[in-house]
C-alpha atoms as an extended CHARMM CRD file, in Angstrom:
* protein
*
       288  EXT
         1         1  UNK       CA             42.6460000000       62.4920000000       97.1170000000  PROA      1               0.0000000000
         2         2  UNK       CA             46.6100000000       63.5600000000       97.4450000000  PROA      2               0.0000000000
         3         3  UNK       CA             47.1600000000       65.9220000000      100.3960000000  PROA      3               0.0000000000
         4         4  UNK       CA             50.1950000000       67.9440000000      101.0010000000  PROA      4               0.0000000000
         5         5  UNK       CA             51.4880000000       65.9910000000      103.6920000000  PROA      5               0.0000000000
         6         6  UNK       CA             51.8490000000       63.1900000000      101.5040000000  PROA      6               0.0000000000
         7         7  UNK       CA             53.8300000000       64.9280000000       98.3580000000  PROA      7               0.0000000000
         8         8  UNK       CA             56.2470000000       66.2220000000      100.8910000000  PROA      8               0.0000000000
         9         9  UNK       CA             57.0370000000       62.8810000000      102.4670000000  PROA      9               0.0000000000
        10        10  UNK       CA             57.4110000000       61.0440000000       98.9290000000  PROA      10              0.0000000000
        11        11  UNK       CA             59.9320000000       64.2240000000       98.2410000000  PROA      11              0.0000000000
        12        12  UNK       CA             62.1750000000       62.8700000000      101.0260000000  PROA      12              0.0000000000
        13        13  UNK       CA             64.6390000000       60.0670000000      101.0370000000  PROA      13              0.0000000000
        14        14  UNK       CA             66.6580000000       59.8920000000      104.1860000000  PROA      14              0.0000000000
        15        15  UNK       CA             69.3290000000       57.4150000000      105.2590000000  PROA      15              0.0000000000
        16        16  UNK       CA             71.3230000000       56.8170000000      108.9920000000  PROA      16              0.0000000000
        17        17  UNK       CA             73.3210000000       59.4510000000      109.9830000000  PROA      17              0.0000000000
        18        18  UNK       CA             71.5990000000       62.5590000000      108.7830000000  PROA      18              0.0000000000
        19        19  UNK       CA             72.4440000000       61.9340000000      105.0400000000  PROA      19              0.0000000000
        20        20  UNK       CA             69.5050000000       61.8670000000      102.0050000000  PROA      20              0.0000000000
        21        21  UNK       CA             67.9190000000       63.3690000000       99.2480000000  PROA      21              0.0000000000
        22        22  UNK       CA             65.2580000000       65.7370000000       98.4760000000  PROA      22              0.0000000000
        23        23  UNK       CA             63.3640000000       65.9160000000       95.3880000000  PROA      23              0.0000000000
        24        24  UNK       CA             60.6860000000       68.2590000000       95.3410000000  PROA      24              0.0000000000
        25        25  UNK       CA             57.8300000000       67.6790000000       93.4780000000  PROA      25              0.0000000000
        26        26  UNK       CA             56.5330000000       69.5820000000       90.3960000000  PROA      26              0.0000000000
        27        27  UNK       CA             53.2830000000       70.4820000000       92.2910000000  PROA      27              0.0000000000
        28        28  UNK       CA             55.5590000000       72.6120000000       94.3570000000  PROA      28              0.0000000000
        29        29  UNK       CA             56.3990000000       74.8720000000       92.2420000000  PROA      29              0.0000000000
        30        30  UNK       CA             56.1180000000       79.0560000000       92.5600000000  PROA      30              0.0000000000
        31        31  UNK       CA             57.4070000000       80.4400000000       89.1780000000  PROA      31              0.0000000000
        32        32  UNK       CA             57.4860000000       77.1330000000       86.1380000000  PROA      32              0.0000000000
        33        33  UNK       CA             60.8420000000       75.1110000000       87.2390000000  PROA      33              0.0000000000
        34        34  UNK       CA             60.8150000000       76.5040000000       90.7130000000  PROA      34              0.0000000000
        35        35  UNK       CA             60.2780000000       75.6190000000       93.6040000000  PROA      35              0.0000000000
        36        36  UNK       CA             57.5970000000       78.2010000000       95.7070000000  PROA      36              0.0000000000
        37        37  UNK       CA             59.7320000000       79.5730000000       98.9480000000  PROA      37              0.0000000000
        38        38  UNK       CA             57.1630000000       78.0170000000      101.1700000000  PROA      38              0.0000000000
        39        39  UNK       CA             56.9940000000       74.4710000000       99.6890000000  PROA      39              0.0000000000
        40        40  UNK       CA             60.7990000000       74.5960000000      100.3040000000  PROA      40              0.0000000000
        41        41  UNK       CA             60.2470000000       75.6190000000      104.1360000000  PROA      41              0.0000000000
        42        42  UNK       CA             57.7200000000       73.2190000000      104.2180000000  PROA      42              0.0000000000
        43        43  UNK       CA             59.4760000000       70.2390000000      103.4340000000  PROA      43              0.0000000000
        44        44  UNK       CA             62.3100000000       71.3230000000      105.4840000000  PROA      44              0.0000000000
        45        45  UNK       CA             59.7750000000       71.2120000000      108.6630000000  PROA      45              0.0000000000
        46        46  UNK       CA             58.2460000000       67.8190000000      107.6550000000  PROA      46              0.0000000000
        47        47  UNK       CA             61.9010000000       66.4370000000      107.4620000000  PROA      47              0.0000000000
        48        48  UNK       CA             62.9580000000       67.8020000000      111.1040000000  PROA      48              0.0000000000
        49        49  UNK       CA             59.0530000000       66.7240000000      112.3640000000  PROA      49              0.0000000000
        50        50  UNK       CA             60.2320000000       63.1440000000      113.5370000000  PROA      50              0.0000000000
        51        51  UNK       CA             63.3660000000       64.6920000000      115.6130000000  PROA      51              0.0000000000
        52        52  UNK       CA             61.3180000000       67.1660000000      117.6090000000  PROA      52              0.0000000000
        53        53  UNK       CA             57.9110000000       66.1480000000      118.4750000000  PROA      53              0.0000000000
        54        54  UNK       CA             56.4210000000       68.0970000000      115.5290000000  PROA      54              0.0000000000
        55        55  UNK       CA             53.7880000000       68.7230000000      114.0580000000  PROA      55              0.0000000000
        56        56  UNK       CA             51.9340000000       69.6320000000      116.6480000000  PROA      56              0.0000000000
        57        57  UNK       CA             54.8790000000       71.5360000000      119.2190000000  PROA      57              0.0000000000
        58        58  UNK       CA             54.9600000000       75.2280000000      118.6000000000  PROA      58              0.0000000000
        59        59  UNK       CA             57.9850000000       76.3360000000      116.6230000000  PROA      59              0.0000000000
        60        60  UNK       CA             59.9920000000       78.7240000000      114.3250000000  PROA      60              0.0000000000
        61        61  UNK       CA             61.6310000000       77.7450000000      111.0570000000  PROA      61              0.0000000000
        62        62  UNK       CA             64.1110000000       80.0790000000      109.8620000000  PROA      62              0.0000000000
        63        63  UNK       CA             65.6840000000       79.4550000000      106.4220000000  PROA      63              0.0000000000
        64        64  UNK       CA             68.3140000000       81.0140000000      104.3280000000  PROA      64              0.0000000000
        65        65  UNK       CA             67.5590000000       79.9610000000      100.3390000000  PROA      65              0.0000000000
        66        66  UNK       CA             70.7140000000       81.1460000000       98.4580000000  PROA      66              0.0000000000
        67        67  UNK       CA             70.0890000000       79.9600000000       94.9050000000  PROA      67              0.0000000000
        68        68  UNK       CA             66.5920000000       79.1600000000       92.9860000000  PROA      68              0.0000000000
        69        69  UNK       CA             65.7210000000       75.2840000000       93.9010000000  PROA      69              0.0000000000
        70        70  UNK       CA             64.5880000000       73.0430000000       91.1400000000  PROA      70              0.0000000000
        71        71  UNK       CA             62.2560000000       71.1760000000       91.0010000000  PROA      71              0.0000000000
        72        72  UNK       CA             62.1870000000       67.3430000000       90.2020000000  PROA      72              0.0000000000
        73        73  UNK       CA             65.9170000000       67.1880000000       90.9550000000  PROA      73              0.0000000000
        74        74  UNK       CA             67.6310000000       64.7120000000       93.6280000000  PROA      74              0.0000000000
        75        75  UNK       CA             69.6760000000       67.1850000000       95.6100000000  PROA      75              0.0000000000
        76        76  UNK       CA             72.1280000000       66.1340000000       98.5820000000  PROA      76              0.0000000000
        77        77  UNK       CA             70.4450000000       66.6760000000      101.8210000000  PROA      77              0.0000000000
        78        78  UNK       CA             72.0300000000       66.7860000000      105.3930000000  PROA      78              0.0000000000
        79        79  UNK       CA             70.5420000000       66.8940000000      108.8690000000  PROA      79              0.0000000000
        80        80  UNK       CA             72.1700000000       67.9830000000      112.1780000000  PROA      80              0.0000000000
        81        81  UNK       CA             70.3250000000       67.2030000000      115.1950000000  PROA      81              0.0000000000
        82        82  UNK       CA             70.6860000000       68.2650000000      118.7640000000  PROA      82              0.0000000000
        83        83  UNK       CA             69.0430000000       69.4180000000      121.9170000000  PROA      83              0.0000000000
        84        84  UNK       CA             65.7300000000       71.3790000000      120.9920000000  PROA      84              0.0000000000
        85        85  UNK       CA             66.7870000000       72.1280000000      117.0910000000  PROA      85              0.0000000000
        86        86  UNK       CA             67.3670000000       70.6340000000      113.9580000000  PROA      86              0.0000000000
        87        87  UNK       CA             69.9630000000       71.9260000000      111.2060000000  PROA      87              0.0000000000
        88        88  UNK       CA             69.0500000000       71.3240000000      107.5260000000  PROA      88              0.0000000000
        89        89  UNK       CA             71.2830000000       72.3470000000      104.6430000000  PROA      89              0.0000000000
        90        90  UNK       CA             70.3430000000       71.4480000000      101.3670000000  PROA      90              0.0000000000
        91        91  UNK       CA             72.5080000000       71.2090000000       98.2060000000  PROA      91              0.0000000000
        92        92  UNK       CA             76.5390000000       70.0890000000       97.7210000000  PROA      92              0.0000000000
        93        93  UNK       CA             78.8930000000       70.6800000000      100.1090000000  PROA      93              0.0000000000
        94        94  UNK       CA             80.5450000000       74.0530000000       99.6300000000  PROA      94              0.0000000000
        95        95  UNK       CA             77.6960000000       75.0450000000       97.1930000000  PROA      95              0.0000000000
        96        96  UNK       CA             74.2610000000       74.6570000000       99.4190000000  PROA      96              0.0000000000
        97        97  UNK       CA             70.9790000000       76.0020000000       97.7580000000  PROA      97              0.0000000000
        98        98  UNK       CA             69.5400000000       76.8690000000      101.1710000000  PROA      98              0.0000000000
        99        99  UNK       CA             69.7890000000       76.3700000000      104.8320000000  PROA      99              0.0000000000
       100       100  UNK       CA             67.3340000000       75.7020000000      107.3930000000  PROA      100             0.0000000000
       101       101  UNK       CA             66.9740000000       75.5140000000      111.1420000000  PROA      101             0.0000000000
       102       102  UNK       CA             64.0030000000       74.3030000000      113.1170000000  PROA      102             0.0000000000
       103       103  UNK       CA             63.4340000000       75.3040000000      116.7490000000  PROA      103             0.0000000000
       104       104  UNK       CA             61.0050000000       73.8360000000      119.2060000000  PROA      104             0.0000000000
       105       105  UNK       CA             59.8600000000       77.4700000000      120.7090000000  PROA      105             0.0000000000
       106       106  UNK       CA             57.3740000000       78.5440000000      123.5920000000  PROA      106             0.0000000000
       107       107  UNK       CA             54.8930000000       81.2650000000      122.1560000000  PROA      107             0.0000000000
       108       108  UNK       CA             52.4970000000       83.5130000000      124.2270000000  PROA      108             0.0000000000
       109       109  UNK       CA             50.7140000000       85.1500000000      120.6780000000  PROA      109             0.0000000000
       110       110  UNK       CA             49.0540000000       88.3790000000      120.4660000000  PROA      110             0.0000000000
       111       111  UNK       CA             47.7230000000       89.1280000000      117.1500000000  PROA      111             0.0000000000
       112       112  UNK       CA             49.5890000000       91.6230000000      115.5310000000  PROA      112             0.0000000000
       113       113  UNK       CA             46.7820000000       92.7640000000      113.2870000000  PROA      113             0.0000000000
       114       114  UNK       CA             44.7370000000       94.4720000000      115.7980000000  PROA      114             0.0000000000
       115       115  UNK       CA             43.6580000000       97.4000000000      113.1070000000  PROA      115             0.0000000000
       116       116  UNK       CA             41.6170000000       94.6910000000      111.0130000000  PROA      116             0.0000000000
       117       117  UNK       CA             38.2470000000       95.6260000000      111.1800000000  PROA      117             0.0000000000
       118       118  UNK       CA             36.8540000000       93.3830000000      108.1360000000  PROA      118             0.0000000000
       119       119  UNK       CA             37.7700000000       93.8520000000      104.2050000000  PROA      119             0.0000000000
       120       120  UNK       CA             38.1490000000       97.4590000000      102.7050000000  PROA      120             0.0000000000
       121       121  UNK       CA             35.6750000000       98.6800000000      100.3300000000  PROA      121             0.0000000000
       122       122  UNK       CA             37.8880000000       99.2810000000       97.3750000000  PROA      122             0.0000000000
       123       123  UNK       CA             40.3190000000       96.6300000000       96.4870000000  PROA      123             0.0000000000
       124       124  UNK       CA             42.3900000000       95.0100000000       93.8550000000  PROA      124             0.0000000000
       125       125  UNK       CA             42.9110000000       91.2860000000       93.3390000000  PROA      125             0.0000000000
       126       126  UNK       CA             47.0470000000       89.7710000000       92.1950000000  PROA      126             0.0000000000
       127       127  UNK       CA             47.3740000000       88.1740000000       89.2950000000  PROA      127             0.0000000000
       128       128  UNK       CA             47.9990000000       84.4110000000       89.5280000000  PROA      128             0.0000000000
       129       129  UNK       CA             50.0910000000       81.6870000000       87.4940000000  PROA      129             0.0000000000
       130       130  UNK       CA             47.8840000000       78.6960000000       86.7000000000  PROA      130             0.0000000000
       131       131  UNK       CA             50.7640000000       76.2820000000       88.0330000000  PROA      131             0.0000000000
       132       132  UNK       CA             51.8770000000       78.3770000000       91.8390000000  PROA      132             0.0000000000
       133       133  UNK       CA             51.3890000000       76.4230000000       94.6370000000  PROA      133             0.0000000000
       134       134  UNK       CA             49.4200000000       79.1270000000       96.2730000000  PROA      134             0.0000000000
       135       135  UNK       CA             47.5150000000       80.8700000000       93.8150000000  PROA      135             0.0000000000
       136       136  UNK       CA             47.3850000000       78.3170000000       90.6370000000  PROA      136             0.0000000000
       137       137  UNK       CA             43.5320000000       76.9750000000       89.6980000000  PROA      137             0.0000000000
       138       138  UNK       CA             45.5870000000       74.1440000000       87.9510000000  PROA      138             0.0000000000
       139       139  UNK       CA             47.6880000000       73.1070000000       90.8150000000  PROA      139             0.0000000000
       140       140  UNK       CA             46.2240000000       69.7570000000       92.1130000000  PROA      140             0.0000000000
       141       141  UNK       CA             47.9470000000       70.3120000000       95.9920000000  PROA      141             0.0000000000
       142       142  UNK       CA             47.7890000000       74.3910000000       95.7430000000  PROA      142             0.0000000000
       143       143  UNK       CA             46.0490000000       76.6550000000       98.2320000000  PROA      143             0.0000000000
       144       144  UNK       CA             43.9330000000       78.8740000000       95.2540000000  PROA      144             0.0000000000
       145       145  UNK       CA             44.3120000000       81.6150000000       97.3830000000  PROA      145             0.0000000000
       146       146  UNK       CA             43.1770000000       84.7400000000       96.2370000000  PROA      146             0.0000000000
       147       147  UNK       CA             45.3570000000       87.5000000000       98.1320000000  PROA      147             0.0000000000
       148       148  UNK       CA             44.0160000000       91.5280000000       97.7700000000  PROA      148             0.0000000000
       149       149  UNK       CA             45.1020000000       94.5900000000       98.4880000000  PROA      149             0.0000000000
       150       150  UNK       CA             44.6050000000       98.0460000000       99.1880000000  PROA      150             0.0000000000
       151       151  UNK       CA             46.7310000000      101.0590000000      100.3800000000  PROA      151             0.0000000000
       152       152  UNK       CA             47.0450000000       99.6190000000      103.8090000000  PROA      152             0.0000000000
       153       153  UNK       CA             46.7100000000       95.9200000000      103.7030000000  PROA      153             0.0000000000
       154       154  UNK       CA             47.5820000000       92.3460000000      101.6250000000  PROA      154             0.0000000000
       155       155  UNK       CA             45.1680000000       89.6440000000      102.7110000000  PROA      155             0.0000000000
       156       156  UNK       CA             42.7540000000       86.6100000000      102.0140000000  PROA      156             0.0000000000
       157       157  UNK       CA             39.8180000000       85.4570000000      104.4080000000  PROA      157             0.0000000000
       158       158  UNK       CA             40.1260000000       82.0030000000      103.5020000000  PROA      158             0.0000000000
       159       159  UNK       CA             38.7760000000       78.9840000000      103.9480000000  PROA      159             0.0000000000
       160       160  UNK       CA             41.4080000000       76.3100000000      103.1830000000  PROA      160             0.0000000000
       161       161  UNK       CA             40.7990000000       73.2150000000      101.1030000000  PROA      161             0.0000000000
       162       162  UNK       CA             40.7600000000       69.2520000000      101.9250000000  PROA      162             0.0000000000
       163       163  UNK       CA             44.2470000000       68.7170000000      100.5250000000  PROA      163             0.0000000000
       164       164  UNK       CA             45.4040000000       70.5760000000      103.6550000000  PROA      164             0.0000000000
       165       165  UNK       CA             43.4790000000       68.6610000000      106.1510000000  PROA      165             0.0000000000
       166       166  UNK       CA             46.6350000000       66.6310000000      108.0270000000  PROA      166             0.0000000000
       167       167  UNK       CA             45.5790000000       63.5130000000      109.0370000000  PROA      167             0.0000000000
       168       168  UNK       CA             45.2500000000       63.8050000000      112.7630000000  PROA      168             0.0000000000
       169       169  UNK       CA             42.1970000000       66.7500000000      111.5830000000  PROA      169             0.0000000000
       170       170  UNK       CA             44.7750000000       69.5860000000      112.4290000000  PROA      170             0.0000000000
       171       171  UNK       CA             45.7150000000       72.3640000000      109.6750000000  PROA      171             0.0000000000
       172       172  UNK       CA             48.5730000000       70.5160000000      107.9930000000  PROA      172             0.0000000000
       173       173  UNK       CA             51.8120000000       73.0190000000      108.7100000000  PROA      173             0.0000000000
       174       174  UNK       CA             52.7180000000       73.5770000000      105.2760000000  PROA      174             0.0000000000
       175       175  UNK       CA             49.3910000000       76.3720000000      104.7660000000  PROA      175             0.0000000000
       176       176  UNK       CA             51.2100000000       78.4070000000      107.0340000000  PROA      176             0.0000000000
       177       177  UNK       CA             54.5300000000       78.2230000000      105.7560000000  PROA      177             0.0000000000
       178       178  UNK       CA             53.1940000000       78.7010000000      102.0390000000  PROA      178             0.0000000000
       179       179  UNK       CA             50.4460000000       81.3200000000      102.4820000000  PROA      179             0.0000000000
       180       180  UNK       CA             52.7660000000       83.6510000000      104.5100000000  PROA      180             0.0000000000
       181       181  UNK       CA             55.6010000000       83.1900000000      101.8670000000  PROA      181             0.0000000000
       182       182  UNK       CA             53.4060000000       84.6490000000       99.0590000000  PROA      182             0.0000000000
       183       183  UNK       CA             51.9660000000       86.8200000000      101.1800000000  PROA      183             0.0000000000
       184       184  UNK       CA             55.4680000000       88.6040000000      101.4790000000  PROA      184             0.0000000000
       185       185  UNK       CA             56.6170000000       88.3650000000       97.9760000000  PROA      185             0.0000000000
       186       186  UNK       CA             53.5480000000       90.5740000000       97.2580000000  PROA      186             0.0000000000
       187       187  UNK       CA             54.2590000000       92.7960000000       99.9880000000  PROA      187             0.0000000000
       188       188  UNK       CA             57.7150000000       93.4130000000       98.6220000000  PROA      188             0.0000000000
       189       189  UNK       CA             56.5730000000       93.5210000000       95.3500000000  PROA      189             0.0000000000
       190       190  UNK       CA             54.3430000000       96.4360000000       95.8160000000  PROA      190             0.0000000000
       191       191  UNK       CA             56.9760000000       98.2820000000       98.0410000000  PROA      191             0.0000000000
       192       192  UNK       CA             59.6760000000       97.7420000000       95.1600000000  PROA      192             0.0000000000
       193       193  UNK       CA             57.8630000000       97.8740000000       92.2360000000  PROA      193             0.0000000000
       194       194  UNK       CA             59.4870000000       94.6100000000       91.0740000000  PROA      194             0.0000000000
       195       195  UNK       CA             59.3250000000       90.9590000000       91.0000000000  PROA      195             0.0000000000
       196       196  UNK       CA             61.6120000000       88.5280000000       92.5290000000  PROA      196             0.0000000000
       197       197  UNK       CA             62.2040000000       86.2810000000       95.4690000000  PROA      197             0.0000000000
       198       198  UNK       CA             61.9040000000       85.5920000000       99.4710000000  PROA      198             0.0000000000
       199       199  UNK       CA             65.3100000000       85.0310000000      100.6640000000  PROA      199             0.0000000000
       200       200  UNK       CA             65.5260000000       85.1550000000      104.5020000000  PROA      200             0.0000000000
       201       201  UNK       CA             62.3970000000       83.3160000000      105.7600000000  PROA      201             0.0000000000
       202       202  UNK       CA             61.5100000000       83.3760000000      109.6520000000  PROA      202             0.0000000000
       203       203  UNK       CA             58.0630000000       81.2910000000      110.3650000000  PROA      203             0.0000000000
       204       204  UNK       CA             56.6630000000       80.7420000000      113.7900000000  PROA      204             0.0000000000
       205       205  UNK       CA             54.0090000000       78.2930000000      113.9260000000  PROA      205             0.0000000000
       206       206  UNK       CA             52.2660000000       79.3390000000      117.3700000000  PROA      206             0.0000000000
       207       207  UNK       CA             49.3670000000       77.0100000000      117.4940000000  PROA      207             0.0000000000
       208       208  UNK       CA             50.2890000000       73.9600000000      114.7490000000  PROA      208             0.0000000000
       209       209  UNK       CA             47.7830000000       71.6790000000      116.1120000000  PROA      209             0.0000000000
       210       210  UNK       CA             44.5280000000       74.4320000000      115.4460000000  PROA      210             0.0000000000
       211       211  UNK       CA             42.1540000000       72.3730000000      114.0440000000  PROA      211             0.0000000000
       212       212  UNK       CA             40.8940000000       72.2450000000      110.4670000000  PROA      212             0.0000000000
       213       213  UNK       CA             37.8870000000       73.3270000000      109.1110000000  PROA      213             0.0000000000
       214       214  UNK       CA             37.3890000000       77.4960000000      110.3470000000  PROA      214             0.0000000000
       215       215  UNK       CA             38.2040000000       80.2210000000      107.8980000000  PROA      215             0.0000000000
       216       216  UNK       CA             41.2890000000       81.9730000000      108.5140000000  PROA      216             0.0000000000
       217       217  UNK       CA             42.5000000000       85.3970000000      108.3580000000  PROA      217             0.0000000000
       218       218  UNK       CA             45.5740000000       86.3930000000      106.8280000000  PROA      218             0.0000000000
       219       219  UNK       CA             47.1400000000       89.5560000000      106.4520000000  PROA      219             0.0000000000
       220       220  UNK       CA             49.5870000000       91.8780000000      106.3380000000  PROA      220             0.0000000000
       221       221  UNK       CA             50.4520000000       95.7010000000      106.7160000000  PROA      221             0.0000000000
       222       222  UNK       CA             52.1700000000       97.4270000000      103.5070000000  PROA      222             0.0000000000
       223       223  UNK       CA             53.2590000000      100.2480000000      106.4620000000  PROA      223             0.0000000000
       224       224  UNK       CA             55.4260000000       97.4790000000      108.1530000000  PROA      224             0.0000000000
       225       225  UNK       CA             57.3730000000       96.8040000000      104.9720000000  PROA      225             0.0000000000
       226       226  UNK       CA             60.7900000000       98.2760000000      105.4440000000  PROA      226             0.0000000000
       227       227  UNK       CA             64.1410000000       98.4000000000      102.9040000000  PROA      227             0.0000000000
       228       228  UNK       CA             66.9500000000       96.8300000000      104.7730000000  PROA      228             0.0000000000
       229       229  UNK       CA             69.7020000000       98.2910000000      102.3820000000  PROA      229             0.0000000000
       230       230  UNK       CA             70.1360000000      101.6460000000      100.6250000000  PROA      230             0.0000000000
       231       231  UNK       CA             69.4740000000      100.4340000000       97.5020000000  PROA      231             0.0000000000
       232       232  UNK       CA             65.6710000000       98.9940000000       98.1920000000  PROA      232             0.0000000000
       233       233  UNK       CA             66.7990000000       95.5540000000       97.1600000000  PROA      233             0.0000000000
       234       234  UNK       CA             65.5610000000       93.7050000000      100.3700000000  PROA      234             0.0000000000
       235       235  UNK       CA             62.2210000000       94.2840000000      101.9250000000  PROA      235             0.0000000000
       236       236  UNK       CA             61.2870000000       92.9480000000      104.9710000000  PROA      236             0.0000000000
       237       237  UNK       CA             58.1880000000       91.6880000000      105.5280000000  PROA      237             0.0000000000
       238       238  UNK       CA             56.1410000000       91.1510000000      108.3600000000  PROA      238             0.0000000000
       239       239  UNK       CA             53.1560000000       88.7540000000      107.9000000000  PROA      239             0.0000000000
       240       240  UNK       CA             50.4590000000       86.8430000000      110.3490000000  PROA      240             0.0000000000
       241       241  UNK       CA             47.6210000000       84.1860000000      110.0740000000  PROA      241             0.0000000000
       242       242  UNK       CA             44.6140000000       84.4300000000      112.4810000000  PROA      242             0.0000000000
       243       243  UNK       CA             41.7060000000       82.2950000000      113.2930000000  PROA      243             0.0000000000
       244       244  UNK       CA             38.0470000000       83.8290000000      113.1660000000  PROA      244             0.0000000000
       245       245  UNK       CA             38.8940000000       84.7180000000      117.5810000000  PROA      245             0.0000000000
       246       246  UNK       CA             41.6990000000       86.7460000000      116.4440000000  PROA      246             0.0000000000
       247       247  UNK       CA             44.0400000000       83.9850000000      117.7610000000  PROA      247             0.0000000000
       248       248  UNK       CA             47.5280000000       84.1040000000      116.1370000000  PROA      248             0.0000000000
       249       249  UNK       CA             48.6870000000       80.3950000000      114.6480000000  PROA      249             0.0000000000
       250       250  UNK       CA             51.2460000000       81.7630000000      112.7020000000  PROA      250             0.0000000000
       251       251  UNK       CA             53.6400000000       85.0150000000      112.0930000000  PROA      251             0.0000000000
       252       252  UNK       CA             56.4240000000       85.6580000000      109.5840000000  PROA      252             0.0000000000
       253       253  UNK       CA             59.5370000000       87.7820000000      109.1890000000  PROA      253             0.0000000000
       254       254  UNK       CA             60.5470000000       87.1710000000      105.7290000000  PROA      254             0.0000000000
       255       255  UNK       CA             63.3040000000       89.1480000000      103.3890000000  PROA      255             0.0000000000
       256       256  UNK       CA             61.8510000000       89.8340000000       99.8030000000  PROA      256             0.0000000000
       257       257  UNK       CA             64.6030000000       90.6550000000       97.5370000000  PROA      257             0.0000000000
       258       258  UNK       CA             63.5600000000       92.7120000000       94.0410000000  PROA      258             0.0000000000
       259       259  UNK       CA             65.2880000000       93.3860000000       91.3210000000  PROA      259             0.0000000000
       260       260  UNK       CA             65.2040000000       93.8780000000       87.6580000000  PROA      260             0.0000000000
       261       261  UNK       CA             66.4850000000       91.0350000000       86.2610000000  PROA      261             0.0000000000
       262       262  UNK       CA             63.9100000000       89.2680000000       87.7360000000  PROA      262             0.0000000000
       263       263  UNK       CA             61.0830000000       91.1910000000       87.0960000000  PROA      263             0.0000000000
       264       264  UNK       CA             62.4580000000       90.7080000000       82.9590000000  PROA      264             0.0000000000
       265       265  UNK       CA             61.5870000000       86.8540000000       83.8540000000  PROA      265             0.0000000000
       266       266  UNK       CA             58.6240000000       86.4820000000       85.0740000000  PROA      266             0.0000000000
       267       267  UNK       CA             56.4680000000       89.2820000000       84.5000000000  PROA      267             0.0000000000
       268       268  UNK       CA             56.0090000000       88.6280000000       81.0300000000  PROA      268             0.0000000000
       269       269  UNK       CA             55.0160000000       84.8440000000       82.7920000000  PROA      269             0.0000000000
       270       270  UNK       CA             52.0970000000       86.6600000000       84.6460000000  PROA      270             0.0000000000
       271       271  UNK       CA             51.0420000000       88.5720000000       81.5340000000  PROA      271             0.0000000000
       272       272  UNK       CA             50.6300000000       85.2800000000       79.7140000000  PROA      272             0.0000000000
       273       273  UNK       CA             47.2840000000       84.7450000000       82.1250000000  PROA      273             0.0000000000
       274       274  UNK       CA             46.8670000000       87.8870000000       83.7330000000  PROA      274             0.0000000000
       275       275  UNK       CA             45.7250000000       90.9850000000       82.1540000000  PROA      275             0.0000000000
       276       276  UNK       CA             47.8720000000       93.9790000000       81.7560000000  PROA      276             0.0000000000
       277       277  UNK       CA             45.0470000000       96.0760000000       84.1360000000  PROA      277             0.0000000000
       278       278  UNK       CA             46.1630000000       93.6890000000       87.1080000000  PROA      278             0.0000000000
       279       279  UNK       CA             49.7950000000       93.7660000000       86.7780000000  PROA      279             0.0000000000
       280       280  UNK       CA             49.9280000000       97.7670000000       86.1150000000  PROA      280             0.0000000000
       281       281  UNK       CA             49.4840000000       98.9390000000       89.5350000000  PROA      281             0.0000000000
       282       282  UNK       CA             52.1890000000       96.4900000000       91.5180000000  PROA      282             0.0000000000
       283       283  UNK       CA             54.5990000000       96.7880000000       88.4950000000  PROA      283             0.0000000000
       284       284  UNK       CA             54.3030000000      100.6660000000       87.3270000000  PROA      284             0.0000000000
       285       285  UNK       CA             57.5110000000      100.9240000000       85.0950000000  PROA      285             0.0000000000
       286       286  UNK       CA             57.3670000000       97.5130000000       83.7260000000  PROA      286             0.0000000000
       287       287  UNK       CA             53.5080000000       97.5490000000       82.7660000000  PROA      287             0.0000000000
       288       288  UNK       CA             53.0310000000      100.5180000000       80.6490000000  PROA      288             0.0000000000
């Protein structure tokens, strides 16, 4: 069985001096031909691991994704290392696709979702895309998570697949970046009524050495989603992943950018695999 860590390792070639190439595998997709934001972050985090004693160190991974990142395309990667952090730039000099900084941190987590009291009685499931790294039923290294939502929450009570078991028995760190980014996308879509992309991503891995095997709770409150510009184009979201005892394993503060341009491109793709009834509550102006 090929796991997510092996796939990410095979994406990278790095030479002395911190310059190399990153070629994101087809299985790291969000929508077809485009990398999943959480998959991009996972690749950056794994690259930085050799310098900051990751993957077991608590750390924050911060990225600005400035353009859509293609799959199966060899892209230049520059890595700069300083005490306590690693900075990565993807793309040609002068025209970067993304910047990332991975910083070792000391965290004392307290669960932000103390209001969670179990799944709501009435909820709806989100539409899915077959090849998506997060929800795709046909992606061999996908999380295959089924997020749900109601008027208050976006969430999943979830047990990770074996492809997210690291060789040392912990949860592979990519689970956190992919799942938090996926929740943020849907929180932003619900708030804006538009499809879009995640742009500014900040994820803190509070307990990255947590052992694999337990069910997890992934949750985000809809009333914590706020517009950060007057036109309602950018939306800041808050998300978290918790262990069964309520321990905070990872948290995200992620900005979603929605627009009609993205909606016209992405919603027809979703309609090829989902009934209109599953999209209408999220995109009411686009799905009559």
